[in-house]
N, C-alpha and C positions, 0 to 999 in steps of 0.2 A: 591476624598473622600467630603465627607458630613462634615459639623460642626459637632466642638465637644461638643457642647453645651450640646446634652443630655447624650453623656459620662461622662463628668466630672461635671452637675449639676443634675444627676438623680433622677426623683421622684421615680422610681423604683427600683430594683436592684435582678440581678439572679446569684446565689455563686452555681458555677457548679463544683462537685467531694465530698470527705465525707473526708479529709485529716485534720490533724491539721493545718492546712493551712486556709484552705475555713473555718472548726470553727472559727477562730478568725478572718476572714471576719466577719462575721455574730456578733460576739461580740462585736467588734471594731464599728460597724456602729452603736452600740445600743447603747454602752458605751460615740459614738460621739452624741447621740441624735437624727438620722435618721428616719424622720416622714413617710418617704414614705411604698410604697410595699414591701417585703425583702421577696426574692422565697429561697429555695434552691434544687438543680437538683441531685439526686442520684438516681440509678434504683433498688436500695432494702430498703435504709432507709425510714421512714414516717416522721421522724422529723432529724433535724440537729440542734444542739444547741438550741433544745429546737423551732426552723423554721418548718412550715410543709416544706415536700421536696414531691417532684415530680420527677416520672421518668421518666422521660424525657421532653425537649424544647417543646414539643407538646402539652404539658399536663399542662401546666403554665397558669394558668388565665387571663394574660395580656401579652402582648408583655414586654418583660422587656428596660428600656432605658440603662441598663450598667450592664456587666457582669462580673465576677471573674472568670475566665475559669483557674481551677485549678488541671487539671489533665494529663494524660503522653504528649509529641509533638505529637506522631500518632495521641491520641482521638482529640489534642485541635482542629487540621484542622479539623474536622467533626463535632468539637461542633463551630467553629466559622462560618464556613458555613454554618448553621441549622441556627445561630443568625443572619447574612445574610437575608437568603433566609424569615426569619420572619419579618424584618424591623425592628430588634434593632438598640440602639441609639450608641453601641460599645462595647467593651474586651477589659480587660485586660489579656496577656496572660502572665501567669507567668510560664509555663515552661521552661526549657535549654533544651540546644542540637541541636540549630539550628547554624546560621551562626556564632558564639560566639566559636564554636566546631567544624570548619570544619576541622582543623588538625587532631582531633580523631576520627571524625565519617564520612565514607564517604557519609552517606545521606544527611549531615545537610543542606547543599547550598541547596537541592532539595527541603528538607522541607521548608525551610524559604520560595522560591520562592512561594511555595504550600501554608503556609498559608496566603500571601500576595493574590494570584489568589482569595483564598476560602473566605477571607473578601469582596474580590468587593470593593463598594464603604463604605461598612458599618466602619467607623474609630477602629482601634487595636492601645494596648498600647504594646510596648515589641516586639515579646518574649522575656523571659529570665529578667524579672522586676516584681519589689513589686506593680507597679500600683501607686495612688494617695490616698494624704489624702485632702480631701476638709474639713477642717474647720469652714468654712461659714454655708454650709448648712449640716455638719453631716456625710458626703458620705465617706467610709474609705471603700474603695476598697484596703486593705492591709494586707496584710498575719502574721503579728508580731505584736507585742506592740509597743505603738509608744509615743512620748510625748507633743505631741498637745492639745491643749484645744481651745473652742471655742471663735471666733473671731468675730468682727463685719465686719474690714476692716484690712486687713494688706499687707504683702508683698508675693509674691510665689516664689519658688525654684524649677528648675527641674536639675534633676540630670541624667546622665548615669551613674552612680552605685548606685544602690541599698541601699547598705549597708551605704556608706555615707550619704543618705538621711535619712536613720535611724537614724544614730547619729546626723545629725543637729536638729528631734526632738526632741533630749532632751537637748537643749539647756538650760540654766537658767539666759538667758543675758534680759529677756523681751521683744525681738523680738514678736511683733504680726506675726504668720505663715497663711496665708490665705489658701495655696497652698504649697504640696509638691508632685510631681509629677516623676517619673523615666520613664527614654526614653527606656532603653533596648538597643535592639538590632536596633534600630529605621527602622525594616522591612518595615512599611508603613508610619508612623508617626515621624517625626523627630521632634528638638529643636526647628525649626522656625515652624512649625504647631503647637505645643503646645506653645507655644510663644505669637503666632497671637491668640491663642484663651484667653489665660490667659488677654490680653491687653483688651479684649472687656469687660471684666468683672470691674464695675465702681469701685469694691469695692476693687483690685488689687492695691497697691501704688507703686509697685516697684517690677522689678524681678531678683534674684538672678541666675547663672547660674555654675553648677557645670560638663566640659565636659572634654572629652580626645580630640574630633577631631569634624571638624562641617564637615555637609553632602552636600548639597546645598549652592551653596557660593549665588546664587540669590535669594533664600528664605530666607537667612538671611540677606543680607542687607536689604531685604523688611520689616525684622523681625524690626531690629533696627532704620529704619526711623519709619516707623508704630510707634514704643514706642517714637520715639522724637516727633513726632506729637501729640500724646497722652498724652507728661508730663510724661512718666512714666519711671524712669532714670532705666540702666541695668546693672551688678557689674558678673563677669564673674572671675572663677578660671577655669585656664585651665590647664591639667598634660598630662602627656606622649607623646611621639612621635612615633605618629605611621609609621609603614613602608611606606604608601602610600605620606605623608607628606615629606619621608625623600628624600635629591637631594643628586645627586651624587660629591662627592667631586673631580670631575677634572678641578676646577676653586675655588680661596679664594673664589670668589661668593657665592660660592654654599658652603662651610664650615663656612660662615658667616650668611648668610639667609637662614637657617635651618629654617624645621616647627615652631618651639618656634619664630626666629624673625618672619617668616611672620603671623602668629597671633598675635605679638605684634602689628606690623603695621597694620592689618586688624580691630583688637579691637580701636586703637586709630583713625584710618579713622571713623570709625563709630559711635564712640561718646560714646562705653563702656565701664566702669571703669574698672578696671585689677586690681587684687590682688593675691597673692602668696599661701595664706594660709585660713584654718577655720575659723580661730577665726575672721581674718579681712572680709572675707566674711560678716557673720554675725553683725560687728561693721558696716559696709559702708548701708548695707542693712537698719539698725537701724539709719542712718543719713538719709539715701534715704527716707525711712517712713514717716519722721518727719521733715526735711528741702527738700526734693529733693535734685536735682545737688547744689553744691556750684559754685558759679560767680566764685572765685577766694579760695584760700588758705592764705587767712591773718586772723590773728588771732590774737585775747584777751585772754589771762590766767591770772586767779585771783587764789590765794591761800593765805593763814596764815600763809607761810611756805618759808624760803628763800633756804631752799633743793628741794621743791618741783620746786618751779620756776626756778630753776638751771635747776635740774633734766631733766625739758620738755622744757628748753631752746636748753639743749645740745641734748637730743632725735630729737629734731626738726631739728638742724640744719643739720642733714644728708637725711635731704629729703628736697621735692620741697612744704615746708612752709614755714611761715615767720609772722614774729611777728612786723607790722608797731612801729616806735617810735611814743612816745605819742605827742600829736599836744598840742598846749599852753591850747585851751580849755578843752582837758582832764586833764591838770596838776594843772590848778583852779580850779575844780568842786573835782578832786581826793585830795587838799591840802584843801578843805572844807568838805569833807568827814569825810578824815582820821587825820587832826593836821598835827601836823610839825615835830613829828619824823619818819616817812614813807619815806621810800627813794623811787621817784615815776618812775616805767620801765613797760615795756610790755614785760616779762611776770611782773605779778604785785606781789609782798610778801605784801598784806595788814596789815601783823601783827594778832596779837590776841587783841588790843585794842577795834576792834568791835565787837567783837565775843559776840553774842547772841541778838545785837542791830540790829533788822531788817531794821528798817528805815536808821541808819549810811551804812547799808552794801547794801542795795539795790542804794541807792547813789552813791556807787563806783563802784558797777558793769553796773549801769544807765552809770555811767561817762566813764567808760572804750568803752563802746558797742557806746559811740558819737565818736570814732577814724574810721577811713577808715578798720574797719573790717568787715568780712563777718561771722565770729563766735565767738562769747562768749564762754571762756570755763573757770568753776570752777571746780578747783581742789576738789577733795571731799572724804574722805574716812571712811564710817561710822562704828561705833564700832560693836565690835559682840554685836549679841541681847542676844545671853544666856549669857553675862557676864556682859551687861555694858549697858549704859542707853542711848541714841541719840535724845533724847528734843531736845539741844542745836542745833546737825547738821540738823533738820528740819526745823527751824529756817532760817537756809543757802538758804534749797530749797525754803521757800516762799518768801525771799528776790531775789530771781534768779526770780522767777514767776513776782513779781511785774516788776523790773526793766526791763523784756525783753516786756512786757505789756507796759510800757511806751515807750519802745526806738526802738521797733519794728524790732530788731535784733534776732535772733534763737541763744540761748542759751544750753551748754549742760552742763552737770555735767561727770567731767573726774575723775572714781578713781584709781590710781598707779597701784593698784590690783582689778585682778577681782571680788574674793571672799569678797572685802570690799564694793559693790554693790549690794545686796541683789536682788533677782528677785523681791521681793513686791516692792521694790521701785523704779528699776526701770520701772516697769510696772505702778507705777504711776506718776511718771516722765514723760512716755510719754502721759499720759493720761491730763497732763499736757501741752503738747505741746513742755517738754524741752528733748534733745537728752540724753540718760543713756550712758555713754561712759565707756568701760571698758580695764581697763590697758593701760598704755601710750602708748608703743610702736607699738600696734594695733590700739589706734585711730588715732594716728598720721598716721600712712599705710591709715587708711580710708578717712580719711580727705582729704590728698594727691589724692587717689582715687577718690573720690566725686568731687574733684574741677577741676581734668581732664577731667571729661565726660559730654557728651552732642557732639550731633551730629550737626556740622556744614552744615545746610539743603542747602548750595549752592555747597560741594562737587559733583566735577560729577560721574555718577555712576561707579562701578568696573568694569574693563575691566576683562571678563572671558573669556581666551582662548581657545582653542580645544584641547584635548587631542592631543599627540604629541608623534608620532609613527617613530619607529626608526632614532632617531639624528643621523646627522652622524657629528663630526667638520670641521668645513671650512678650509684651510690653512690658515694662516694667511694675505698674499696678497689679498688670495679674498674676506676674511674676513672686510679688512679694506676698500678695493674698497667700498663695500656695504656700509660700513657705510656710504663712503664719500658721498655716493649720497641722503643719508638724512641730509647733511650738518655737519657731524664731522670732523674736522680740522685732518689730518694725514702728518706723512713727505712723503718728494719724498724720493721715496723706488723702486726697481725694485728687483727680485727673481733670482739665478744663482747657476746654474751648475757646482759643482767642484769650487776649490780654486780659481783656476787662473781667471773664469768667475769672480768671484767675486768682485778681481781685480780688474778687466777690469769695472766692474758697479760700484767700488768704485770712480775710474778715472772720470766716465761721471755725477755724483752725487757732485763731489767735496769734499773734504777731510774740518773738520773730518770726519767721519761716523762712524755707530753702525753698529755689523755686530752680524747674529742671527741666528742659528740654525732652521732649520724648521721642523714640525713636532713633537714639544718639547712643552707642555702643560705648565710645569715651569720650564723653560729657563733661570733664575740664579742659581738656586739650580743645576742642570745641567751643568753648564759649559757650557753654549750656549750661552752665551749673550759676545760682548768685547765691550768696550765704548770705543769714544775717539781715535779712529785710525785715522793716521795723513797720511799715506803713504800707497802705495802699500805693502813693506816687512811686516808692519805691520797688512793688512788684511791676505796675507797667514800665516801666525806663528801662528794668532788666528786660521784661518780655520782650519790648522792641530790639534788642538786640543780639535776640537770640534768631538763631539760622531755623526757626521753626515757628508752627502757627499753633501746637497743641503743647502742653504743659502739667506739670506735675508738681501740685502742691505740698509740702510736706511742712513738719512741726520741726523747729529749728533745736536741736542737743544741744544743749548744756554739760559744762560739766565734763567735757572730754580729756581726758590722762592720756590715751594713744591711741592709735589707726592699725585696727591688721585685713589684711586678706584673707580670706578664706573661700577656697574653692575648690572643686572637685572636674575633673576633666575625664573623656569617656576615651582609653587609649585603647585600641585595639589590640595592640601586643599583650598590655600588663596588664587590662582590668582597669578598673576604675583607681583615678591616682588623686589621694587628696590633698591639696597643697596649701600651709600655713607662710605667712609672711608678711613682713613689714608693709601696712598698706597706705590707701591712699595715694596723692602725686608721687611718693617717696618709693614706689615700691620696687620697679626695673634700679632706680639709682640708687638702694643700699644695698640690691642684689641680695636681699637679705631673707633665704626662705630655703624650706624643708618640706620633703614630700614623704607619705606614707600610702600603702595597701588598703584601700576600702574592703572590710571592714575594719575600722581603727581602734581599740581599748582605747578608754579614756584615760587611761598611765601611758600610754601610749601619746597620748597628743600629748598632755600635758608635759612630757618628755621634752616632745619635739617644740614646744614653746618655749620650753626655760633653755632648748638651746638656742636660741634665735640671739640676734643681736639685740633686737628691741624688749628681748626680754628682762634686762634693766631694768626700762620705761616701763613696762608692766607692773614689776613689783615693785616699785617706787627710786626714783632714782633722785639722788641730792633731797633726799627730804619731803621730795612734793609724794603723793599720795599714790596708794596701788590701788592697780584696776582691779576688779572682781573676778577672781580666776575661776571659779567654779562659774559665773554668767557666761564667761566666756568659751568654757569647755561646753555647757548644757547648747552654746550659738552652735558647735561644731558639731557633738553629738544630731542635732536640730538637724542641720545641714546633711549629714551624713547617712540619716535616715529619711529622708526625703530621695538623696539620689540613690538611693537602693531601692526603693518602693514605686517611684517614679521614673522611667525611661527617658535620662537625660543625656545630650552630648556633652554638654559644660553645666554649671553651675558656679557662680560668686558672688558673693558677698564683700564690696570694696567700696567705701571701706565697711568695715562692721568697728562701731564706734564703741569704746572702752571706758567705762566711769567708774567710782568707787563703787556701784551698786547696782550697775548695769552691762548687759554686750548688745547695744540694739543696731541692724541690719542699716544701714544710711542708702545703700546702693545697692540692686541688686540684679544680676544679668542671670535666665533661663535660657536654653537651649537645647528643648525638648524634641522627639521623634516620636512615631510608629516604628515598632519593633520586628524583628525575627529572630528565628534561633539560626546563633552563626556556627 
């Protein structure tokens, strides 16, 4: 595929078709101030919205850089083929009825294949998409009204939903949007391709993604690394759980590490900020546009109200943001600016003693900025312009600008309500280099996301496993033997056919023993596990109660301090996903898990373990001994090495028995199969 430059930054545009949608593309290009050539193509009309119309593409006076193809799905393929033959720069395919409609239309899949073949090396967006808006150059291959205005620089947003993209253009939060691009079915051009093209535009400051799934994992990783190298942060709102990304819930791991956990782990690994709502997506993009990624979420908050100070502190307490205590230097400078009546703290209620005094407010804000903080926020809700006057509030903004210049720290104005920060004021704040944040909860979520973003370039490349055909579940004894070859410690064990054979095996291993029924995934729930059996009679009684005729007899591990689950799932959408969780029968009950993308480094795994609730037990809770963390890490690394080397659909150790000097795999599940390149 050729580069997207001509398609996204065209000097000439052709609009193919005659419906309302095509007429609107012409109107929006004119409204946006597009200065290049604008052509219409229609077999019978001479004019389309006062734009010269030509009967065929061959009749155009020049080959267009970009074309909006607004005809039916069958004719779309013909028009795309002709554009490619002429050497056009690219096309937006508006029509639907392609791969998104395979359940309803028998020819939908073949038509999409035909469209890609017709395009050849010429880039296309869609099909089934609105196209794009380029507010930098006035190009609007967009079949509907929108809310963008011309900008000289700004953020770019890529969306898999055209209607969501349309809604985002209507934001009134002051965010300068340079591009809105819809990806549609991504028949040829994927999210990563579009993102790579946008990174080449120096006027783009950050990129936002609204997506349902990731097509090419390697391409997406390359995009994330290129964004990091360019210093352009990326934030994503991912929704939906595609059928492809779901994994069979044969194991606890699969139920914990579905597509959502895999996506979260992937974005964290790639340094991409993650948000859960459209307002937070916009607020994070504002932060990125003005300040870039934040080194941390250490904040200074200032307001002239104790209520606001208390409210922001409570909201922040539920998130990974912090308000560092004031240093002695800060306290001295604040006391000089505020006098003796104000209680000094962070968040700070500076009262109204200095309201309207720009110099005193500036000294207050500068004093707060002198501490160990990465973003300074002044909570400020402007009065309604239709009923009130706001001159005194603008003095606060002037003081903020002075303090920001003097301190060198980034500043934000935070309104507790979105409607109390008018768009005109937000735009003015951005022009001054101040971040306008709308809504306390949205702002805290955005700050948390921005502080967690940023790719660590030393991270190894992702491991993209081959697709797996006909996976099969290995018997537990075979699974454990295979895992032991990679260094995983397992208990002494032997298989047995029948109760009498199990009793004999127990004698050879030595009591106490564990008896397990073979061929059952969830043994505890099925009554197929018996622990701490101390004699042959115990073994026989336990065997007769189980719903199987074959068994696994193992040594009983003693001195257990904690139980963990360690599992890896082959997620087709995100690669191999490593999950760590509280183990045994408490896995789902405690909901205590974390996922990482393979390969994960030892330090990352240790940090993830420390983030679990069960970490307190691992490190010695209320005077109990601590588990051997290095032994646990050795076990996890061994499992990871196994999953990379052996084609697996999933592999799980549950529980991994943890003691003072051991980490032993008590139960193992391996689901492996043949592979082919995906």
